[in-house]
LOLO-667042 format. One record per residue (C-alpha): residue in one letter; x, y, z; residue number from 1. Coordinates in Angstrom, 3 decimals, decimal comma. Each point is the difference from the previous one (the first is absolute). Layout:
<fikes>
 aa     east    north       up   i
  A        X        Y        Z NUM
...
</fikes>
This chain:
<fikes>
 aa     east    north       up   i
  M    0,000    0,000    0,000   1
  F    1,464    3,368   -1,110   2
  L   -0,931    3,288    1,702   3
  P    0,582    3,623   -1,074   4
  K    3,120    1,565    1,534   5
  Q   -1,989    2,307    2,290   6
  Q   -1,964   -2,952    1,396   7
  Q    3,204   -2,002    0,436   8
  K    1,528    2,907    1,926   9
  A   -3,090    0,398    2,185  10
  L   -0,132   -3,714    0,704  11
  A    3,688   -0,033    0,927  12
  E   -0,513    2,957    2,360  13
  D   -2,963   -1,783    1,600  14
  K    2,139   -3,087    0,610  15
  V    2,770    2,089    1,563  16
  S   -2,594    1,781    2,143  17
  D   -1,504   -3,337    1,072  18
  K    3,420   -1,352    0,902  19
  K    0,866    3,139    1,994  20
  S   -3,339   -0,216    1,786  21
  A    0,515   -3,691    0,793  22
  V    3,470    0,677    1,362  23
  K   -1,298    2,952    2,006  24
  N   -2,789   -2,099    1,535  25
  D    2,411   -2,833    0,749  26
  N    2,387    2,460    1,649  27
  A   -2,830    1,402    2,081  28
  I   -0,806   -3,467    1,315  29
  D    3,632   -0,685    0,761  30
  K    0,465    3,312    1,790  31
  K   -2,954   -0,880    2,175  32
  T    1,415   -3,397    0,893  33
  T    3,771    0,325   -0,192  34
  N    0,744    3,634   -0,872  35
  K    2,068   -1,066   -3,009  36
  K   -0,568    0,059   -3,726  37
  S   -0,957   -3,247   -1,676  38
  L    1,778   -1,399   -3,011  39
  P   -2,016    0,843   -3,122  40
  S   -2,202   -2,796   -1,288  41
  T    1,117   -1,884   -3,091  42
  D   -1,654   -1,940   -2,772  43
  Q    3,092   -2,070   -0,727  44
  D   -0,059   -3,801    0,001  45
  T    2,662   -0,501    2,668  46
  I    1,996    1,699    2,746  47
  T    3,174    1,351   -1,549  48
  F    3,416   -0,370    1,559  49
  A    0,327    3,781   -0,303  50
  Q   -2,976    0,471    2,349  51
  L    1,656   -2,266    2,561  52
  T    3,414    1,666   -0,267  53
  D   -1,608    3,455    0,144  54
  T   -1,426   -1,021    3,369  55
  F    3,442   -1,290    1,065  56
  T    1,510    3,365   -0,978  57
  K   -2,505    1,912    2,130  58
  I    0,595   -2,285    2,972  59
  E    3,772    0,272   -0,353  60
  A   -0,243    3,801    0,058  61
  T   -1,515    0,189    3,492  62
  T    0,753   -1,349    3,458  63
  K   -3,449    0,794    1,380  64
  R   -1,795   -3,230    0,856  65
  L   -3,490    1,461   -0,568  66
  E    0,950    1,267   -3,466  67
  I    1,511   -3,338   -0,948  68
  T   -3,127   -1,799    1,202  69
  D   -2,225    2,369   -1,943  70
  Y    1,931   -0,305   -3,287  71
  L   -0,213   -3,770    0,202  72
  T   -3,645    0,013    1,074  73
  Q   -0,968    2,088   -3,029  74
  F    1,978   -2,226   -2,341  75
  Y   -1,522   -3,211    1,376  76
  K   -3,440    1,600   -0,169  77
  Q    0,617    0,813   -3,666  78
  V    0,940   -3,620   -0,679  79
  I   -3,072   -1,311    1,853  80
  L   -2,364    2,243   -1,951  81
  T    1,544   -0,632   -3,442  82
  K    1,790   -3,369   -0,022  83
  P   -0,717   -1,843    3,276  84
  E    1,367   -3,250   -1,434  85
  E    3,435    1,666   -0,091  86
  L   -0,012    1,078    3,659  87
  L    1,793   -3,119    1,245  88
  M    2,944    0,264   -2,407  89
  T    0,138    3,780    0,540  90
  L    0,300   -0,504    3,744  91
  Y    2,675   -2,667   -0,423  92
  L    2,082    2,389   -2,107  93
  T   -0,510    2,667    2,673  94
  I    1,523   -2,251    2,669  95
  N    2,566   -1,408   -2,458  96
  R   -1,153   -3,605    0,247  97
  L   -1,506   -2,494   -2,430  98
  C   -1,940   -2,229    2,379  99
  P   -0,461   -0,722    3,723 100
  D    3,248   -0,476    1,946 101
  Y   -0,646   -3,672    0,669 102
  E    0,039   -0,851   -3,730 103
  G    3,645    1,072   -0,116 104
  L    0,021    1,359   -3,556 105
  E    2,889    2,456   -0,394 106
  L    1,533    1,779   -2,978 107
  G    3,552   -1,053    0,810 108
  I    1,613    2,651   -2,196 109
  G    3,538    1,054    0,848 110
  E    1,448    3,435   -0,613 111
  S    2,167   -1,300   -2,865 112
  I   -3,047   -1,151   -1,998 113
  L   -1,705    3,377    0,439 114
  I    3,139    1,900   -1,023 115
  K    0,265   -2,167   -3,117 116
  A   -3,642    0,686   -0,886 117
  V    0,472    3,754    0,493 118
  V    3,153   -0,041   -2,142 119
  E   -1,639   -1,926   -2,840 120
  S   -3,223    2,031    0,011 121
  T    1,561    3,475    0,246 122
  G    3,287   -0,338   -1,890 123
  R    2,091    1,120    2,987 124
  T    3,221   -1,854    0,724 125
  T    0,243   -2,251    3,048 126
  A    2,826    2,154    1,373 127
  K   -2,113    3,170   -0,337 128
  V   -3,024   -1,563    1,725 129
  K    2,157   -1,279    2,870 130
  E    1,708    3,376    0,344 131
  E   -3,326    1,821    0,263 132
  L   -1,347   -2,649    2,378 133
  K    2,940    0,586    2,308 134
  K   -0,802    3,725    0,064 135
  V   -3,786   -0,244    0,321 136
  G   -0,453   -3,281    1,871 137
  D   -3,303   -0,761   -1,757 138
  L   -0,050   -2,009   -3,216 139
  G   -3,567    1,137   -0,679 140
  T    1,067    3,636   -0,166 141
  V    3,004   -0,909   -2,179 142
  A   -2,230   -1,923   -2,418 143
  Q   -2,564    2,821   -0,104 144
  S    2,699    2,517   -0,886 145
  A    1,420   -2,260   -2,717 146
  R   -3,461   -0,543   -1,466 147
  K   -0,766    3,740   -0,137 148
  N    3,159    0,677   -1,967 149
  Q   -0,662   -2,833   -2,420 150
  P   -1,507    0,928   -3,374 151
  T   -2,991   -2,151   -0,986 152
  M   -1,032   -0,863   -3,556 153
  F   -3,562   -0,993    0,861 154
  K   -2,442    0,052    2,892 155
  S   -0,512   -3,394    1,622 156
  K   -3,343   -1,088    1,358 157
  D   -0,569    1,379    3,504 158
  L    0,645   -2,379    2,879 159
  N   -2,948   -0,930    2,167 160
  V   -0,317   -1,610    3,410 161
  P   -1,107   -3,474   -1,221 162
  T    2,919   -0,169   -2,449 163
  V    2,593    1,009    2,597 164
  F   -1,423   -2,410    2,566 165
  K   -0,104   -2,869   -2,533 166
  N    3,575    0,714   -1,121 167
  L    1,313    0,098    3,567 168
  K   -1,612   -3,376    0,665 169
  E    1,613   -1,396   -3,145 170
  I    3,371    1,243    1,230 171
  A   -0,556   -1,558    3,437 172
  T   -0,931   -3,398   -1,435 173
  A    2,649   -0,124   -2,762 174
  S    2,405   -2,901    0,466 175
  G    2,498   -2,044   -1,963 176
  S    3,189    0,742   -1,889 177
  Q   -1,529    2,848   -2,033 178
  S   -1,895    1,609    2,898 179
  Q    2,407    2,941    0,363 180
  T   -0,266    0,840   -3,687 181
  K   -3,781   -0,233    0,220 182
  K   -0,099    2,279    3,051 183
  I    2,162    2,642   -1,684 184
  G   -2,193   -0,145   -3,104 185
  I   -3,191    0,579    2,008 186
  I    1,600    2,874    1,933 187
  M    1,287    1,659   -3,177 188
  K   -3,422   -0,246   -1,637 189
  M   -1,597    1,750    2,981 190
  L    2,729    2,659    0,169 191
  T   -0,472    0,928   -3,659 192
  S   -3,759    0,285    0,570 193
  C    0,461    2,448    2,882 194
  N   -0,806    3,658   -0,627 195
  S    3,250    1,954    0,334 196
  N   -1,899    3,105    1,130 197
  T   -1,292   -1,712    3,157 198
  N    1,620   -1,927    2,838 199
  E   -1,051   -3,373   -1,403 200
  V    3,584   -1,168   -0,621 201
  K    1,146    0,949    3,502 202
  F   -2,795   -1,853    1,742 203
  L    0,118   -2,982   -2,321 204
  I    3,659   -0,510    0,891 205
  R   -0,802    0,397    3,690 206
  L   -2,800   -2,562   -0,275 207
  L    2,485   -2,371   -1,591 208
  E    2,525    0,699    2,776 209
  G   -2,631   -0,790    2,625 210
  K   -0,062    3,405    1,733 211
  L   -2,164    2,980   -0,994 212
  R    1,472    2,277    2,691 213
  I   -2,794    2,560   -0,044 214
  G   -0,691   -0,101    3,741 215
  L   -3,121   -2,134   -0,394 216
  A   -0,512   -2,469    2,842 217
  E   -2,401   -2,917   -0,474 218
  K   -2,137    1,144    2,927 219
  T   -0,712    3,174   -2,014 220
  V   -0,974   -2,159   -2,981 221
  V   -2,526   -1,881    2,162 222
  V   -1,482    3,305    1,267 223
  S   -0,239    1,392   -3,532 224
  L   -1,626   -3,175   -1,309 225
  A   -2,633    0,101    2,753 226
  N   -0,682    3,711   -0,612 227
  A   -0,349   -0,543   -3,753 228
  I   -2,453   -2,871    0,445 229
  V   -2,162    1,976    2,448 230
  L    0,010    3,163   -2,179 231
  S   -0,740   -1,865   -3,214 232
  N   -3,101   -1,506    1,649 233
  N   -1,049    3,168    1,803 234
  E    1,096    3,423   -1,252 235
  D   -1,402    1,597    3,157 236
  A    1,943   -2,248    2,394 237
  T    0,790    1,677    3,309 238
  K    3,290   -0,010    1,870 239
  E   -1,489   -2,649    2,288 240
  D   -0,946   -2,166   -3,003 241
  L    3,593    0,196   -1,279 242
  E    1,502   -0,806    3,400 243
  R   -2,319   -2,983    0,401 244
  G    0,936   -1,274   -3,457 245
  V    3,709    0,311    0,751 246
  E   -0,307   -1,909    3,280 247
  I   -1,928   -2,819   -1,677 248
  V    2,451   -0,374   -2,889 249
  K    3,015    0,190    2,346 250
  Q   -1,454   -2,691    2,251 251
  V   -0,872   -2,280   -2,910 252
  Y    3,412    0,432   -1,638 253
  S    1,792   -0,840    3,249 254
  E   -1,893   -3,306    0,150 255
  L   -0,086   -0,766   -3,734 256
  P    2,989    1,737   -1,652 257
  S   -1,057   -0,781   -3,566 258
  Y   -1,102    2,793   -2,312 259
  D   -0,967   -2,756   -2,446 260
  L   -2,934   -0,790    2,301 261
  I   -0,672    3,357    1,664 262
  I   -0,234    2,234   -3,087 263
  P   -2,632   -2,100   -1,846 264
  A   -2,014   -0,097    3,233 265
  L    0,278    3,789    0,396 266
  L   -1,049    0,610   -3,608 267
  D   -2,919   -2,390    0,395 268
  G   -1,411    1,133    3,334 269
  G    2,007    2,921    1,373 270
  V    1,132    0,031    3,612 271
  D   -3,346   -1,172    1,427 272
  N    0,254   -3,536    1,394 273
  L    3,540   -0,277   -1,390 274
  Q    1,134   -1,715    3,215 275
  E   -2,563   -2,751   -0,526 276
  R    1,041   -0,468   -3,622 277
  C    3,782    0,217    0,524 278
  H    1,675   -1,429    3,084 279
  L    2,881   -2,190    1,099 280
  T    0,170   -3,028   -2,308 281
  P    2,336   -3,021    0,061 282
  G    2,554    0,243   -2,785 283
  I    0,325    3,788    0,219 284
  P    2,506    1,053    2,693 285
  L   -0,813    2,956    2,215 286
  K    2,667    2,289    1,415 287
  P    1,040   -1,260    3,454 288
  M   -0,736    1,792    3,241 289
  L    3,151    1,521    1,500 290
  A    1,172    0,715    3,537 291
  K    1,573    2,986    1,697 292
  P    3,196   -0,533    1,995 293
  T    0,286    0,675    3,671 294
  K    3,241    0,335    1,898 295
  A   -0,970   -1,313    3,439 296
  V   -2,348   -2,463    1,691 297
  T   -1,442    2,874    2,025 298
  E   -1,144    1,710   -3,220 299
  V   -2,063   -3,097   -0,811 300
  L   -1,784    0,158    3,331 301
  D   -0,525    3,756   -0,333 302
  R   -1,672   -0,513   -3,389 303
  F   -2,072   -3,064    0,928 304
  E   -0,771    0,815    3,632 305
  G   -3,300   -1,536    1,057 306
  R   -0,437   -1,715   -3,398 307
  S    0,223   -3,633   -1,013 308
  F    3,071   -0,727   -2,130 309
  T    2,104   -2,893   -1,262 310
  C    3,777   -0,344   -0,231 311
  E    1,311   -2,306   -2,720 312
  Y    3,398   -0,903   -1,378 313
  K    1,358    2,235   -2,770 314
  Y    1,605   -2,566   -2,264 315
  D    3,146    0,765   -2,014 316
  G   -1,281   -0,985   -3,426 317
  E   -1,987    1,162   -3,007 318
  R   -3,609    1,159    0,202 319
  A   -2,166   -2,559   -1,804 320
  Q   -3,652    0,582   -0,830 321
  I   -1,458   -3,410   -0,840 322
  H   -3,141   -0,328   -2,150 323
  Y   -1,945   -3,231   -0,492 324
  H   -2,825   -0,311   -2,527 325
  D   -1,312   -2,829   -2,193 326
  G    2,574   -2,335    1,528 327
  K    2,937    2,192   -1,051 328
  V    2,557    1,772    2,212 329
  K    1,487    3,388   -0,891 330
  V    2,692    1,779    2,021 331
  F    0,539    3,768   -0,193 332
  S    2,721    2,246    1,436 333
  R   -0,546    3,205    1,953 334
  N    0,186    1,979   -3,265 335
  S   -2,525   -2,287   -1,755 336
  E    2,534   -2,016   -1,998 337
  D   -1,172   -3,533   -0,786 338
  M    2,545   -2,226    1,793 339
  S   -1,719   -3,327   -0,753 340
  M    2,795   -1,011   -2,403 341
  K    2,640    1,010    2,554 342
  Y   -1,608   -2,147    2,720 343
  P   -1,271   -3,186   -1,699 344
  D    0,717   -1,906    3,240 345
  L   -2,313    2,323    1,913 346
  V   -2,718   -0,415   -2,654 347
  E    0,398   -3,784    0,252 348
  Q    0,032   -0,282    3,784 349
  L   -2,684    2,533    0,998 350
  P   -3,075   -2,190   -0,810 351
  R    1,173   -2,401    2,718 352
  A   -0,838    2,679    2,585 353
  I   -3,573    0,555   -1,237 354
  K   -2,795   -1,684    1,964 355
  P   -3,131   -1,433   -1,710 356
  G   -2,713    2,499   -0,943 357
  V    2,350    2,772   -1,135 358
  K   -0,925    1,309   -3,491 359
  N    2,138    3,119   -0,317 360
  F    2,038    2,386    2,110 361
  V    2,602    2,748    0,210 362
  I    2,633   -0,320    2,730 363
  D    2,605    2,571    1,059 364
  S    3,188   -1,680    1,117 365
  E    3,775   -0,012    0,131 366
  A    2,091   -2,438   -2,048 367
  V    3,269   -0,790    1,786 368
  A    3,029   -2,141   -0,815 369
  F   -0,087   -3,114    2,176 370
  D    2,441   -2,761    0,919 371
  K   -1,975   -3,243    0,282 372
  Q    2,872   -1,784    1,757 373
  T    0,467    2,459    2,859 374
  K   -3,645    1,206   -0,102 375
  K    1,257    3,592    0,040 376
  I   -0,798    3,158   -1,921 377
  L    2,840    1,169   -2,244 378
  P    0,964    3,646   -0,738 379
  F   -1,780    1,891   -2,764 380
  Q    3,190   -0,068   -2,103 381
  E   -0,544   -3,740   -0,493 382
  L   -3,249    0,738   -1,838 383
  T    1,847    2,293   -2,394 384
  R    2,147   -2,954   -1,083 385
  R   -3,021   -1,631   -1,594 386
  K   -0,491    0,410   -3,754 387
  R   -2,759    2,391   -1,008 388
  K   -0,964   -1,667   -3,293 389
  D   -0,275   -3,528   -1,437 390
  V    0,131   -1,514    3,498 391
  K   -0,497   -3,766    0,213 392
  V   -1,069   -1,568    3,294 393
  E    2,636   -2,751   -0,265 394
  D    2,792    2,580   -0,345 395
  I   -0,921    2,075    3,056 396
  T    2,591   -0,070    2,774 397
  V   -1,351    2,836    2,167 398
  K   -3,351   -1,172    1,363 399
  V   -2,794    2,431    0,815 400
  H   -2,381    0,017    2,984 401
  I   -3,219    2,019    0,134 402
  F   -1,070    1,764    3,195 403
  A   -3,578    1,244   -0,495 404
  F   -1,157    2,983    2,052 405
  D   -3,241    1,214   -1,615 406
  L   -2,998   -1,228   -1,988 407
  L   -1,376    2,674   -2,361 408
  Y   -2,540   -1,956   -2,049 409
  F   -1,715   -3,305    0,642 410
  N   -2,594   -2,032   -1,918 411
  D   -1,287    2,835   -2,220 412
  K    0,012    2,606    2,785 413
  P    2,455    2,927    0,511 414
  L    1,082    0,259    3,643 415
  L    1,768    3,367    0,006 416
  H   -2,653    1,557    2,223 417
  E   -0,067   -2,866    2,477 418
  D    2,133    0,646    3,062 419
  L    3,358   -1,739    0,398 420
  T   -1,222   -2,385    2,702 421
  R   -2,654   -1,405   -2,342 422
  R    2,385   -0,238   -2,969 423
  R    2,577   -1,892    2,071 424
  E   -2,658   -2,399    1,342 425
  M   -1,105   -0,824   -3,535 426
  L    3,627   -0,478   -1,052 427
  S    0,594   -2,430    2,854 428
  D   -3,294   -1,865   -0,560 429
  N    0,489   -0,624   -3,729 430
  F    3,734   -0,642   -0,361 431
  E    2,250   -2,456    1,766 432
  T    3,669   -0,021    0,835 433
  V    2,183   -2,035   -2,346 434
  E    3,421   -0,752    1,439 435
  D    2,832    1,888   -1,750 436
  E   -2,484    1,586   -2,440 437
  F   -2,899    1,988    1,487 438
  A   -0,882    1,484    3,386 439
  M   -1,772    2,942    1,565 440
  A    2,230    2,892    1,058 441
  K    0,960   -0,479    3,636 442
  S   -1,908    2,483    2,162 443
  M   -1,106    0,864    3,514 444
  E   -2,299    2,378    1,812 445
  A    2,130    2,298    2,177 446
  Q   -0,966    2,697    2,462 447
  S    3,232    1,046    1,711 448
  T    3,381    1,370   -0,967 449
  E    1,675   -3,080    1,467 450
  E   -2,125   -2,408   -2,073 451
  I    0,654    1,867   -3,247 452
  Q    3,724    0,272    0,745 453
  A    0,252   -3,727    0,737 454
  F   -1,887   -0,918   -3,194 455
  L    2,201    2,360   -2,031 456
  E    3,153   -1,664    1,331 457
  E   -1,515   -3,410   -0,768 458
  S   -0,702    1,070   -3,611 459
  V    3,595    1,121   -0,466 460
  K    1,276   -3,364    1,331 461
  D   -2,264   -1,673   -2,591 462
  S    1,762    1,923   -2,801 463
  C   -2,733    2,610   -0,499 464
  E    0,330    3,768   -0,450 465
  G   -2,170    0,869    2,974 466
  L   -3,750    0,365    0,534 467
  M   -3,099    1,286   -1,723 468
  V   -2,584    1,432    2,391 469
  K   -3,579    0,222   -1,286 470
  M   -3,387    1,225    1,161 471
  N   -2,457   -2,853    0,482 472
  Q   -3,510    1,425   -0,058 473
  G   -2,199    2,690   -1,536 474
  E    0,619    2,110   -3,106 475
  S    3,603    0,575    1,094 476
  A    0,507   -3,749   -0,521 477
  W   -1,163    0,037   -3,660 478
  Y    2,472   -0,826   -2,735 479
  T    0,723    3,236   -1,891 480
  P    1,828   -0,709   -3,293 481
  S    2,998    2,174   -0,961 482
  K   -0,255    2,100    3,167 483
  R    2,705    0,367    2,633 484
  S   -2,085   -0,040    3,137 485
  M    0,609    0,634    3,679 486
  N   -2,255   -3,011    0,577 487
  W    2,960   -2,166   -1,007 488
  L    3,323    0,757    1,657 489
  K    3,461   -1,454   -0,662 490
  L    2,294   -0,661    2,921 491
  K    3,361   -1,041   -1,471 492
  K    3,054   -1,173    1,871 493
  D    2,115    2,708   -1,662 494
  Y   -2,153    2,745    1,529 495
  L    0,616   -1,279    3,508 496
  S    3,749   -0,505   -0,386 497
  G    0,421    3,692   -0,823 498
  V    1,414   -0,765   -3,434 499
  G   -2,728    1,954   -1,770 500
  D   -2,408   -0,912   -2,741 501
  S    0,241   -1,356   -3,510 502
  L   -1,082    1,595   -3,265 503
  D   -0,468   -1,487   -3,450 504
  L    1,892    2,232   -2,440 505
  V    0,673    0,082   -3,739 506
  V    3,557   -0,174   -1,356 507
  I    0,302    2,862   -2,519 508
  G    3,771    0,543   -0,170 509
  G    3,398   -1,550    0,612 510
  Y    3,501    1,171    0,897 511
  Y    3,089   -1,702   -1,439 512
  G    1,895   -2,059    2,525 513
  K    3,606    0,484    1,070 514
  G    2,614   -2,455    1,191 515
  K   -1,570   -3,431    0,416 516
  R   -3,212    1,392   -1,470 517
  T    1,570    1,210   -3,255 518
  N   -1,991   -2,315   -2,277 519
  V   -3,367    0,510    1,682 520
  Y   -2,088    2,872    1,344 521
  G    1,398    1,034    3,374 522
  A   -3,061    1,941    1,176 523
  Y   -3,537    0,777   -1,133 524
  L   -2,450    2,900   -0,103 525
  L   -3,414   -0,932    1,384 526
  A   -3,356    1,748   -0,293 527
  C   -3,513   -0,055    1,410 528
  Y   -3,050    0,361   -2,262 529
  D   -2,376    2,964   -0,123 530
  Q   -3,362   -1,248   -1,258 531
  D   -1,507    3,385   -0,831 532
  S    2,852    1,229   -2,209 533
  E    0,988   -3,496   -1,195 534
  S    3,592    0,806    0,898 535
  Y    2,859   -1,754    1,785 536
  Q    1,564    2,221    2,648 537
  S    3,582   -0,583    1,132 538
  I    0,331   -0,905    3,669 539
  C    3,486   -1,424    0,645 540
  K    3,255   -1,422   -1,315 541
  I    0,699   -3,474    1,330 542
  G    3,263   -1,914   -0,009 543
  T   -0,150   -2,162    3,128 544
  G   -1,504   -3,388    0,738 545
  F    1,370   -1,616   -3,172 546
  S    2,226   -3,068   -0,246 547
  E    2,157   -0,482   -3,104 548
  E   -2,465   -2,658   -1,152 549
  M   -2,887    2,464    0,372 550
  L    1,821    2,693   -1,957 551
  D    0,620   -2,442   -2,856 552
  S   -3,640   -1,067    0,038 553
  H   -1,262    3,607    0,036 554
  Y    2,312    0,894   -2,880 555
  K   -1,355   -2,839   -2,144 556
  L   -3,589    1,071    0,675 557
  L    0,488    3,757   -0,311 558
  N    2,489    0,273   -2,856 559
  P   -2,642   -0,915   -2,648 560
  L   -2,211    2,744    1,489 561
  E    2,527    2,791   -0,662 562
  I   -1,468    2,909   -1,990 563
  T    1,521    2,863   -1,937 564
  A   -1,237    2,779    2,292 565
  P   -2,148    0,422    3,111 566
  K   -3,727   -0,181   -0,632 567
  S   -1,799    3,331    0,026 568
  Y   -2,036   -1,296    2,942 569
  Y    3,125   -0,587    2,146 570
  K    0,199    2,758    2,612 571
  L    3,699   -0,187    0,798 572
  G    0,795    3,165    1,945 573
  S    3,768    0,380    0,046 574
  A    0,637   -3,756   -0,066 575
  K    2,135   -0,899   -3,021 576
  P    0,559   -3,740   -0,496 577
  D    2,323   -1,295   -2,713 578
  V   -2,729   -2,016   -1,736 579
  Y   -3,802   -0,131    0,024 580
  F   -2,371   -2,968   -0,076 581
  E   -3,521   -0,742   -1,136 582
  P   -2,260    0,133    3,102 583
  Q   -0,480   -3,726    0,544 584
  A    2,089   -1,311    2,909 585
  V   -1,546    0,428    3,475 586
  W    2,127   -0,512    3,114 587
  E   -0,925   -0,151    3,644 588
  V    2,297    2,315    1,936 589
  L    0,372    0,447    3,741 590
  T    0,570    3,477    1,404 591
  A    0,959    1,279    3,412 592
  D   -1,861    3,275   -0,430 593
  L   -1,284    2,651   -2,411 594
  S    1,370    3,505   -0,393 595
  L   -0,517    3,077   -2,159 596
  S    2,459    0,229   -2,862 597
  P    1,176    2,682   -2,442 598
  V    1,091   -2,769   -2,401 599
  Y   -3,028   -2,269   -0,462 600
  T   -3,566    0,743   -1,086 601
  A   -2,185   -2,567    1,809 602
  A   -3,207    1,694    1,223 603
  A    1,462    3,465   -0,665 604
  G   -2,606    2,657    0,707 605
  E   -2,167   -2,193    2,212 606
  I    1,554    0,869    3,350 607
  S    2,911    2,157   -1,175 608
  E    1,421    1,478   -3,183 609
  R    2,841   -2,456    0,402 610
  G   -0,373   -3,687   -0,725 611
  I    0,305   -2,912    2,402 612
  S    2,886   -2,471    0,086 613
  L    0,846   -3,208    1,852 614
  R    2,687   -0,119    2,653 615
  F    2,272   -3,063   -0,145 616
  P   -2,032   -1,947   -2,593 617
  R    0,796   -3,703   -0,280 618
  F   -1,075   -2,476   -2,669 619
  I   -2,246   -2,808    1,274 620
  R   -1,375   -1,848   -3,025 621
  V   -1,374    0,200   -3,523 622
  R   -3,811    0,315   -0,154 623
  D   -0,889   -2,046   -3,063 624
  D   -3,627    0,039    1,103 625
  K   -0,305    3,766   -0,454 626
  A   -0,189    2,149   -3,102 627
  A    1,702    3,409   -0,029 628
  D   -3,373    1,734    0,401 629
  D   -0,547   -2,007    3,209 630
  A    3,094    1,459    1,645 631
  T   -0,219    2,103    3,150 632
  S   -1,788    3,215   -0,907 633
  S    1,189    3,531    0,667 634
  E   -3,099    0,505    2,149 635
  Q    0,985   -2,951    2,188 636
  V    3,510    1,402    0,314 637
  S   -1,281    3,413    1,075 638
  Q   -2,331   -1,515    2,576 639
  N    2,620   -2,430    1,310 640
  I   -2,281   -2,800   -1,159 641
  Y    1,697   -2,751   -1,954 642
  I   -0,999   -3,164   -1,793 643
</fikes>
């Protein structure tokens, strides 16, 4: 149909006017609910990568938590209203993951592969890229700069969220002799499709590296998701409506940390009755409840005075969350890693402890190394000697014993809101001790300082770390996933001996050794983790507590992790190691005390402009069971609260 030019012009003006009016009305709604402008509506068929990276750019430009939350809320709301089926993959890209933690799907791309892809897609030389990386410290920024200065012969098809997500999954699942070539090819194809006038290249590289570094914590993502769902269902939602939605989604996610299940449920029915539709389920690990340390028996009595509480052994092993469903056993670590392949002996022996009538369950427990000849618990280091992959039961030399201390789900019913006394009764009634394999954590009811002290000394003689002290009854005795609660206290032998406390820290740098240490690293730079800024903050240099054998072992593990320059998210202060490492190795370190430091950056600005450092740090052990993001946080350091 052809129209006269005047009519065409009038029609075009009407469309512009309608669009302006629609945007104005949408903005008015948003101002009423969140006081921020909404993203303009779109008629496109998919969410573009540019829309996502534009949101990343806005978030990166501010440190204000409310602004960050609002930018993300508006973006998620836009996705919900235009392409709800793309919300799940959009959220995964926002948190830089491809699936739930327990599925263990990772990109596994080293810096060398990314540099090669940048070189081949931009025409820069490897030497030039490495030189700029050393100056800037962020490969994403280097790649963005190279792409802007690169002449293009034609405009590639714009990237969109489904394409990026699909490509990242292809990279993560690529295997075989040609997998590296395939990965580079996929990366190059995406890089050439990026718009050089936006920040697409920068954030694509960061997604591939595994760190966005825009100061976006996952708890903010959960808040923004809840807000977006509530607002998309009710434009006139009140502050109370939003707060209620956030609390519901937070609670559900703590019990069922799977966006694969939560997001479809939210899109289908909103936040109403979400807790009935999504709750703790065998096969999906929840984040474990954590304890706060206490430095004296008297502090325990001060906290629990007049209340019923239980003292139980704190075993020196690896946290094991055991799920049983449809006759199958799954074992998960404290950071939701599936350890079933690492512990095939545990999977094989556990059914022997199950009494008749048990259909399914989730148990919280500790897996410890155990000597069946002497009937004694072995140090945690013995567990680290076990292989992590391709483990065969017949080849296992270090046996494992399970000490169960909590029952979280039983026969189709979540038990998180039952009190501890009831959960322990059900655990005892439905599981039986199997010699050398399975037992309940040793415990006692104590009311006096003398009783607690005697039980603590007994636990140490039995090769344990100390005691856990837990509330027995009422809401304070509920199991609260992922929270560090005063309702669980740690009483460790180290606290009482005056040695100090331990922290789990990330190795981010190394210093060349001298003398006998010439061929290895002689000392290391350690860091805590700041969740809000997604940064690693230097906290100490450590060079004591190492035997020659340890130094050789650390060198073999850390040398492959060496990188060209410090990451842009390393907050070093004036610490200057000789080499830098990828943030992967986590060490438990003992410290005599904490002090303010002009050198290090840990928790800087929280209690002082200066950072916090460790006095007389000493290496204790490698924490294979912890990821770098699970290291002691800067908040814990500032509050003198440690893992």
